[in-house]
Each structure stands twice: as C-alpha cells, then as structure tokens.
Phi, psi and omega in degrees: 000337180281347182290330182292311177300325181295316178296321179296317179298320179296319179298316179299319180297318179298316180297319180298318179296322178295317179297315180297321179298320179292315181294326182294342180267356180284151175301154183304316184294333177291321180295314183291343179273347180287158175302148187303321186290345181264353181275124181299138177281169182296332180289341181271350180292148179295145184295331183270005181279136183280115182296335183294341180277350181276134180216153178255001179285144178276124180301144179287125182272146178296147179295144178302138180285133179294142179242346183202138179228143176245140177232133179268110178264113183268009178238094186305328181295342180264002185303312180300320180293320178297318181295324177295319178293323178298318178295320180297314180296317180297322178295329180278325189245342186081001180268119180284138178240122176263123177264111183260128182269347178201150177240123181304143180298333182267006184296143176290161181303320183291345180275346180288131184303151180294320179252128181215170178237119181250152188273322185222164181245010186300316183243025182278134174277109184299332181285346184282341184241149183287144173290132182255014186295337180258008183278155175297322181299317179296321179296332180272354182294142184295329181210138177294348178284342183274054185225165175247115179242124180232125180053039178081000182256120178282086190259002179209144174236143188301131175273316173201160186231164178233106179290150173219157182186212179260113173280136181224152177273111186296325181291316180292321179297323178295323178295335176276354176098017183226166170235168178300328180292344178282345184254104183233008180198172178294323180297323176296314181297317181300317180297318180293314181298314182292327176295316180296317181296321181289336182244028186301316182294323179287316183286324179088018177208162179271164173286311181247148175283167178301133181293148180230172178298324178297321179297321181298321178294321179291319177297320180293329184291336180271351170051228186293342178286350188261012184301312182294317179295319179300318178301318179290315183295313184284344178281344182228064183294133179273161180236359185241154174287151180298324183284355180275000182062032180237015178210148183271314189241151166205154175279143179186172179261172176300325177294320177297318179301312180297320181293316180296324179287333182282336183256003180210174177259025181292144174265101186240155174208184182218142172236160177300156178273101181277130187233018178069041176254162184301148174055043181288346178292347179248020186277138172260191179285142168290155182223153163257134173276117184285327180196161178235134172279132181225150178239127180297133181275343183263010178280170176297148184302319180294329177289321177298315180296323177293319179296317179296320179296319179293320179297316178295323177300320185299324188249010179253141183297144170283177179296335179271004177093345178285160182242128185309320184298335178295336178296339180280347181056049174236157181274081180277126187277064180237146190301321183276343180291146184231351185301130174201138183244308180275166179298326178295321179291324176297316178294326176298316178297317180294329177295320177299315181297327182269003181082011177268097186269135178294153183260114177288144181250148178273176179297136181292152175293139186297318182297318180292318179298317179297319180293320179291322176299319180295320180293313183292333177285319182215083181299130178200171178297322181294311181290329177294315181296329179295322177289313182302323181295337181267357181249150176292161180301141178288158179290166179298160181304145182250159182299157178287163180300136178084356182285000000 
C-alpha cells in the first residue's frame, strides 16, 4: 500500500523539475515580472549553477526598425524625381518614403515631416532639429561652411547652392584684348575695366551693364568685403542692358547665366567675383545656399533613423558610381555629386575637386541693401555716396594686370 504514495511523490517531483526547467530558460525580465510565489527561490537553484551568471539588469532591446519616412519637398517641379528616389530607397531598405509637396498651415507639430528642407535660418529654433555633425551626409559635404548652425547646433546641411560671380560677354572681352582666363584677381579685373572705360568710344561698349535690382542684392551679399569692387563698379556706371551686346560685365548667378544664354545668342561665361581680399588666386565662386536639409529632433527614434538613412542614401554613390542626388538635377555641394549644367556650375565642381571651396554669404544688412536698391534704381552721385558711407574704406590701389 506504501508504493502508491511513493509513485505519486515521484510524479510530483518530475513535474516540478519540468516546470523549473522551463522557467529557467525565460529571459530575466520575464522572471521578475512573474508573481512572487512563482519565482524559484535561491534554495531551489541547482547546486552546479554559476551564480555569477545571474543578473537583475534588463537586456537592451534593439531599436524599432523604421517602416515609413516623410520628406517635405518645397519645390513642386522636383516631385517626380523625388518620388522615383523614394521608390529606389524603399526597394533597398523596405522603408517607405512619402514625398510631401505641401504642409497645411494648420497642421499639428507631429504632422510636420521628420526630414525637411528649410530656406533660411534666421528664426529657426536650433533645439528643434537634430545635430547632423556625425552623419554620413555631413562627411560628404564639400565644405563644413555650407551648414546651418543655430545656438551651437549644426542642425542643417546644404541641399543645393547657387553660385554667383561676374558674367561676361566672351566676344566683347576678346575685342578688348582679353579672355576670362586673364582675370584671376581684383587687380586684373580693375586693369581690364579701366582699359575698356578709357577706350569706350573706340570699342563701342561699356565695361559694366546697367545696374538692376538683382545686382543690388548680389552686391549687398558680399557686404564689407565689397568695398574695393564697389568703388570700381560705381566709378564706371553702365547705361546698356547686358543682352544689348553693349556691355562686357554684369553680376549674376549661374541661373541668370543660363537664362540669358537661352533667350539670346550671346556668348557668355562667368568668373569669380574678385573683391580685393587675400589669396584671391585660389578663390572659387561665391554661393547662396538655396536650402538646408534638417531632421526633427523630437520625432520618434525609429523615424529619425529612417530620415538619416534616406539622407545618407541621397549623397552616397550607388554601385555604378552615380549619386542619387544628381537625379534631381540640382547643384548639390557634395564631393561625389557631379551634376552641372552651366559653365559656372562646371567650374564650381572643378573648384570642389581642387579644394577651392565657395564662400557662403550671410543675409545682407538692411540699410546697405536699401541704399544699393536706391542706387540701382536711380544711379547718381548722391545714391552712390549713400552706399559708400555704409562700407569700410577700400584698400589702396593695386598693380595693373601683368605688372
């Protein structure tokens, strides 16, 4: 009769061992979450188990994988190209990218895309955007100066830029006895301008074209560095439009150059805007930064990681050597990017390769911009003097070309 209780006790013991074996394989956090009475006590642990392997720390779980990223495209004409890049990225990573062409003014903060492109940094809250200093995209940027830093936070990297300089008529310059390659400094430019001005009646054209409102904005953007150039420019005011074939030089952007060439048969090119600053023989084109890529810092971690991955994808070479951002046909200032259309953009690319980095300019001072607008609208001694009064004194005269 005693054999039955013994068999029952053995059965209970076997079941207990099976339960303990199962519980011993559960993750630590599962054990600690169980009710106290179901957690085995230390006396129940096997004698040969190593106590050093027991821990109460919760293992670090992997970050959730991003499944969707939104990008705000503020240039509707680029929407088809952006959507094609989004599909390519999604095919490689499985992360869906929504390209949004507009964000409603009444949208809640959480509705604003994690990755966006902003135009200016004047009123940007630097804490609102993630620092991109450790991103692959920033490492591929042509110059660390092509960034947006607010309150010490590098919260934006240039998406694309617009070079500007001196547009010139190659045929007229040749008639004056020079080529664009002869002008490599302010002293060279000064010599050419003064020669043309001294022989204007014989040559039949001006050195500079008639000033325009666009010219005033470019002059204002170079600020205090432009005193010497302003002195030269305002001393020889032009009276003809550039497209009339009656002037050699005008200030303009790469876009202006392309537009003027598209509406006329003019032979035009561009050289850097020399302003009598040190080491101008190594000067590249000045640029306007058209936009900055930024990533919201208050988004979900998986969304941030997805946005960074998409941003890095845009500026990193594919296996065939092409770079996705070139598909947008914008002048993106990244080392591997190659897209360039105008001669100025080609020179900009060659400048990056040679280490000649363009100098980004800040927003012009309002007083100087207003004075320049007044001059370009109605050139006179009075409006000229108003501009001169807002600039520091120009440097001493420089040697003539070839001296």
